[in-house]
MDAnalysis code that builds the backbone (N, CA, C; Angstrom):
import MDAnalysis as mda
import numpy as np

u = mda.Universe.empty(189, n_residues=63, atom_resindex=np.repeat(np.arange(63), 3), trajectory=True)
u.add_TopologyAttr("name", ["N", "CA", "C"] * 63)
u.add_TopologyAttr("resid", np.arange(1, 64))
u.add_TopologyAttr("resname", ["MET", "LEU", "ALA", "ASP", "TYR", "VAL", "GLU", "ARG", "CYS", "PRO", "HIS", "CYS", "ARG", "VAL", "SER", "LEU", "GLN", "GLY", "ASP", "GLU", "ILE", "PRO", "LYS", "GLU", "GLN", "GLN", "LYS", "SER", "TYR", "ASN", "ALA", "THR", "HIS", "PHE", "THR", "ARG", "LYS", "ILE", "GLY", "ILE", "THR", "LYS", "LEU", "GLU", "ALA", "ASP", "ARG", "ILE", "LEU", "TYR", "TRP", "GLU", "CYS", "PRO", "ASP", "CYS", "HIS", "ASN", "ASN", "TRP", "SER", "LEU", "LYS"])
u.atoms.positions = np.array([
    [-46.862, -154.604, 62.386],
    [-47.649, -155.440, 61.467],
    [-46.469, -156.444, 60.921],
    [-47.099, -157.758, 60.869],
    [-46.614, -158.740, 60.263],
    [-46.596, -158.732, 58.879],
    [-45.415, -159.109, 58.228],
    [-45.212, -159.121, 56.662],
    [-46.089, -160.090, 56.135],
    [-46.664, -159.917, 55.087],
    [-47.508, -161.106, 54.352],
    [-47.126, -161.175, 52.907],
    [-46.154, -162.029, 52.555],
    [-45.801, -162.208, 51.137],
    [-45.775, -163.593, 50.986],
    [-45.803, -163.892, 49.505],
    [-46.022, -165.210, 48.990],
    [-44.713, -165.666, 48.373],
    [-44.339, -166.864, 49.145],
    [-43.128, -167.445, 48.610],
    [-43.362, -168.555, 47.538],
    [-42.441, -168.444, 46.259],
    [-42.727, -169.560, 45.353],
    [-41.533, -170.273, 45.040],
    [-42.145, -171.485, 44.686],
    [-41.074, -172.715, 44.294],
    [-40.154, -172.161, 43.148],
    [-38.995, -172.006, 43.168],
    [-38.121, -171.544, 42.056],
    [-38.185, -172.335, 40.724],
    [-38.914, -173.770, 40.764],
    [-38.764, -174.432, 40.008],
    [-39.962, -174.230, 39.024],
    [-41.017, -174.715, 39.702],
    [-42.393, -174.933, 39.178],
    [-43.298, -173.430, 39.496],
    [-42.757, -172.637, 40.344],
    [-43.502, -171.316, 40.646],
    [-44.813, -171.237, 41.446],
    [-45.112, -172.545, 41.981],
    [-46.276, -172.625, 42.790],
    [-46.143, -171.848, 43.901],
    [-47.330, -171.461, 44.469],
    [-47.249, -170.556, 45.941],
    [-46.727, -171.890, 46.939],
    [-45.945, -171.380, 47.903],
    [-45.487, -172.331, 48.846],
    [-46.241, -171.763, 50.283],
    [-47.234, -170.637, 50.187],
    [-47.703, -170.388, 51.268],
    [-48.786, -171.348, 51.733],
    [-48.989, -171.521, 53.149],
    [-49.800, -172.958, 53.377],
    [-50.998, -172.073, 54.080],
    [-51.540, -172.628, 55.090],
    [-52.713, -172.209, 55.689],
    [-52.481, -170.935, 56.574],
    [-53.418, -170.308, 57.088],
    [-53.373, -169.280, 57.804],
    [-52.913, -169.725, 59.281],
    [-52.048, -169.073, 59.925],
    [-51.790, -169.062, 61.193],
    [-53.016, -168.462, 62.107],
    [-53.447, -169.142, 63.119],
    [-54.464, -168.574, 63.732],
    [-53.817, -166.984, 64.478],
    [-54.687, -165.978, 64.127],
    [-54.557, -164.615, 64.825],
    [-53.611, -164.435, 65.857],
    [-53.988, -165.148, 67.032],
    [-53.538, -165.305, 68.451],
    [-52.056, -165.887, 68.459],
    [-51.963, -166.585, 67.563],
    [-50.348, -167.387, 67.612],
    [-49.463, -166.681, 66.475],
    [-50.216, -165.824, 65.477],
    [-49.183, -165.134, 64.397],
    [-48.015, -164.375, 64.854],
    [-48.008, -163.690, 65.897],
    [-46.985, -163.013, 66.578],
    [-46.063, -164.035, 67.028],
    [-46.283, -165.095, 67.688],
    [-45.350, -166.212, 68.211],
    [-44.514, -166.780, 66.884],
    [-45.002, -166.842, 65.846],
    [-44.604, -167.617, 64.471],
    [-43.769, -166.481, 63.530],
    [-44.094, -164.980, 64.073],
    [-43.643, -163.987, 63.304],
    [-43.906, -164.122, 61.829],
    [-45.178, -164.633, 61.736],
    [-45.928, -164.801, 60.254],
    [-47.235, -164.698, 60.362],
    [-48.061, -164.504, 59.101],
    [-49.196, -164.688, 58.918],
    [-49.746, -166.178, 58.376],
    [-48.780, -166.993, 57.760],
    [-49.292, -168.368, 57.279],
    [-47.968, -169.259, 57.465],
    [-48.424, -170.278, 57.319],
    [-47.527, -171.629, 57.507],
    [-47.073, -171.450, 56.111],
    [-45.994, -172.228, 56.003],
    [-45.328, -172.529, 54.665],
    [-45.451, -173.989, 54.326],
    [-45.457, -174.381, 52.800],
    [-45.608, -175.752, 52.445],
    [-44.290, -176.220, 52.154],
    [-43.382, -175.428, 52.081],
    [-42.072, -176.161, 51.629],
    [-41.409, -177.167, 52.703],
    [-40.750, -178.094, 52.257],
    [-40.552, -179.247, 52.980],
    [-39.086, -179.293, 53.147],
    [-38.644, -179.079, 54.567],
    [-37.076, -178.900, 54.914],
    [-36.354, -180.388, 54.763],
    [-35.330, -180.835, 54.015],
    [-34.772, -181.931, 53.981],
    [-33.655, -182.104, 54.878],
    [-33.699, -183.038, 55.669],
    [-32.284, -183.161, 56.620],
    [-31.708, -184.504, 56.736],
    [-30.913, -184.939, 57.482],
    [-30.134, -185.927, 57.588],
    [-29.984, -186.104, 58.929],
    [-30.170, -187.099, 59.873],
    [-29.983, -187.188, 61.274],
    [-28.531, -186.882, 61.518],
    [-27.406, -187.352, 60.729],
    [-25.949, -186.729, 61.357],
    [-25.748, -185.384, 61.120],
    [-26.746, -184.537, 60.004],
    [-26.498, -183.145, 59.967],
    [-27.324, -182.413, 61.185],
    [-28.371, -182.762, 61.709],
    [-29.007, -182.191, 62.598],
    [-29.425, -180.757, 62.001],
    [-29.616, -180.464, 61.021],
    [-30.240, -179.171, 60.347],
    [-30.908, -179.408, 59.067],
    [-31.342, -178.453, 58.516],
    [-32.159, -178.279, 57.258],
    [-30.913, -178.346, 56.159],
    [-30.865, -179.245, 55.164],
    [-29.840, -179.330, 54.185],
    [-30.392, -178.381, 53.028],
    [-31.822, -178.789, 52.599],
    [-32.159, -177.870, 51.460],
    [-33.590, -178.259, 51.602],
    [-34.346, -177.425, 50.796],
    [-35.767, -177.368, 50.698],
    [-36.442, -178.137, 49.387],
    [-37.481, -178.809, 49.693],
    [-38.192, -179.344, 48.636],
    [-39.765, -179.016, 48.438],
    [-40.050, -178.845, 47.005],
    [-41.366, -178.625, 46.763],
    [-42.278, -179.499, 46.994],
    [-43.453, -179.532, 47.587],
    [-44.386, -180.463, 47.715],
    [-45.129, -180.837, 46.454],
    [-45.175, -180.058, 45.302],
    [-45.706, -180.211, 44.338],
    [-44.749, -180.889, 43.274],
    [-43.801, -180.333, 42.872],
    [-42.968, -180.711, 41.648],
    [-41.833, -181.741, 42.449],
    [-41.672, -181.492, 43.655],
    [-40.465, -182.312, 44.252],
    [-38.967, -182.197, 44.021],
    [-38.779, -180.556, 43.252],
    [-37.421, -180.488, 43.132],
    [-36.746, -179.763, 44.380],
    [-35.675, -179.672, 44.313],
    [-34.848, -179.150, 45.540],
    [-34.149, -177.905, 45.275],
    [-33.909, -176.918, 46.345],
    [-33.141, -175.717, 46.121],
    [-32.502, -175.840, 47.578],
    [-31.126, -174.870, 47.150],
    [-30.449, -174.891, 48.374],
    [-30.940, -173.843, 49.390],
    [-30.492, -173.834, 50.507],
    [-30.976, -172.537, 51.577],
    [-30.302, -171.404, 51.073],
    [-30.935, -170.427, 51.393],
    [-30.301, -168.967, 51.058],
    [-29.996, -168.251, 52.346],
])
């Protein structure tokens, strides 16, 4: 069974849980829902540097 938990923005506490992933694809994603958080990167880094909330636009570090 896949874990189903709600992740929240550490600043405004809004839910970052996105739309439900179609049942037949959930196992591939290892999740039940998509995420709304935005991964911020730079081309030079070629990786996610920090997260951004789509609602309050505040940033937080990767954990």
